N, C-alpha and C positions, 0 to 999 in steps of 0.2 A: 585392513580397514578400507571400506570403499572410498573412492576419491570424492572429496567434498564438492558440493554443487556451487559453481561460480555464480555469484549474484552481483549485478550492477544496480546501484541505487541512484535514482534521479530525484533532485530536490531543488527548491527555490528559496527556502527559508531556514528556520531554526534547526530543523532536523531532529525533533524529539522522537519521531518514529525510527529514524536511523539509529539514535542512541539505544532505543529499546532492542533493535536488531543486534547492535554491537554487544550489548550486555548479554543477550541470549546466547552468544557464541563464546563468551568469556572463559568457559571451562576448558577450551581447547579440544573438546571431543565432539563438537557440533558437526552436523552434516552440511552446514552452511558456511561458505567462505565468501565474505564480502570483498570482491576483487577490486571494486572502484566505486567512487561517488562522483557523480557529474552534476554540476549546477549550471543554471542559466543566468545566475547572478554572482558576481565576484564577492559580494558582501554577505552571501548566505552563511549564517553561522554554522550550518551543518557541515561546511567544509572544514571548519576548525575541529569539530567533533571527529571527523574522519581522520584528519592529520594526527590528532592526539592518539588515535587508535592504530596508527601506522598503515592506514589505508590510502591507496593512490587516489588522487583527486584530479579532476579536469574542470575547466570553466569554459562554456560556450555561451557567450552573451548573444541572446537572440536578436538584439538590435544591430548586430554586426552583419546580419544576413538579409538578403533581399527576399523577404517573405517566408511563410511557414514551410513551404516545400524545401527551400534551400537550407533552412535551419535544421529541419528534421533529417535531411539527407546527411548533413554533417554530423548530426547527433548519432545517427545509426552507425556511421563509420567509426566514431569515437567509441561507442558501446561495443561494437563487434571486435574492436581491437583487444578487448579483455576476454573474449571467448566465453560469454555468459550463457548459462543454461536458463537463467531467469533474470528478468528485469523488474525492478520494484519501484513504483512511484510513491514517494514519501513527501507529499506536499509539493509536487512539481506543478507549478501554476502555468501550464501551457496546454492548450487544446491541440491534441496530436492529430496529424494528418492520417487519412485512411491508409496511405502507403506504409507509414510507420507502424500502425496498429496491425496491419496484415503481416508485416515482416516478423513481428514477434507474437503472432497468434499462438495462443495456448501457453505462452511463457511470459506474460506481462500481467502483473498484479497491481491493483490500486486499493487504497482504503479511503472510505468516504464517511464523513461524520453525520450519518443519519441511518435510519432503518430503511434502506432502499427497498422498493422503489419510491418511498416517500422522500420528499425534499431533495431532489436532485439539484446540483448547482451550489450556489453560495448561501451564506447566512442561515445555515440549517438550524442552528439552535434557536435563534429568534423566531424563525418560521414555525418550529415545533411548538413554541410557547403560544404564538398567535393562533395556531390551529387548534389549541386546546388538547394536544396529545397527552395521554397519560403515560406513554412509554416513549423512550428515545434511545439512541445508541449509535452504533457504527457498523459498517459493513466492509468486508474484504470481498473483492470481485475480480474476475478476469476482465481485462479491458477489451472492448470491442469498439466499433466505429460509432456506436450510440453513446453519447456522453453520460457517464454514470449509469449505463444501462447494461453492462455485461453480466454474465452469469455469476450468481452469488456463491461464495465459498463458505463464509462464516459470518454470523452477526452476534454482537453482544448487546444485550438489552438492559437498560437501567430505567427505574421509575422516574417520572417527572414529579417533583414535589411542589406543593402550592407556593412555597417561598422561592422557588428557583428563578434565577435570571439567566440571560443568555451566557453570561460569564461563568456562572456556577455550573450550568449544564456543560459548557465547553470543557471545563476542568475535569469533570467527572467522566465525560466521554473520552477525553484524551487518555485517561487512566486505562480505559478499556481498550482503546486502540493499541496501547503499548503491550497489551496482553495478547490480543487475537492476531495482530499482524505477524509477530515472530512465530506464532503457532502455525499460521497458514503457510508461511515461508518454509518452516521446518517440514510440514507435511509434503510440500512440493519437493524439497531437497531429498527427502527420504524415499521418493517415488510413490508415496501414498496418494498424492493428489495429482489429478490430470484432467485436462479438458478434452472431452470426447464429443462425438457427434450427438450423443444422447444428453450431453451436459456435463458439468463437473462431477467427477467421481472421487470418492474418498474410500480407500481400501476396497476398490472394485464395486462400490455401491453408489448409484446415482444420487446426488444430494437433492433435497427438496428445493423448490423454487426460491425459498427464503434462505438457502444455505444451511450450514450446520448451526443450530441455535444454541447460544450460551446465555442463559438467564443469570446474569452476573450477580444479582443481589449485592452489587458493590464489592464482591469478593473476588480473589484471583480465580481464573478459570483453570480447568485441568484438561489435558488432551484426552480424547477418547481412546 
């Protein structure tokens, strides 16, 4: 059996996407091995999720460092100590420096709660409602120096209902995040997904600008 892909997860909060990744590897036959979880807040609940699953944890409080460059340098040192092939951002509420992003080029994934390039940044669910969007969703992308602007890997689409609130949209989008993020991580771990000069490729085929589309219809997605 091939050696599993070492993954380091970065988070700042509850870690629901981390839990989805943990659950996706529960059968013991996964190509993904979560080597460590690193948080920039000691009170991040995601640390407890990791510890319950027997995953190594580290805390680097960003306030303990003199600026972003110093913090990111320390963070890179901590990450590289686990020899990862992939770094996964799971609600990591830090803007990363260009040096950090370049260091992990092609092996740094993020998930964003909107159908990028729409609604980059924060408060995406409320902004989708205010814009009158008929569809909303989430996007997995490779991270580049442009905030929420890296090449798209996969998107899940949900309809926006007339009675939706920001809270109800958030709940339904989270459910899709928990499906497509483990999927993208598994693609990478299996060697099916890579970032090339031509863009992200899945099984040797360049993905469209919107990534691999999953029209969820609120049901679980299936890998192609």
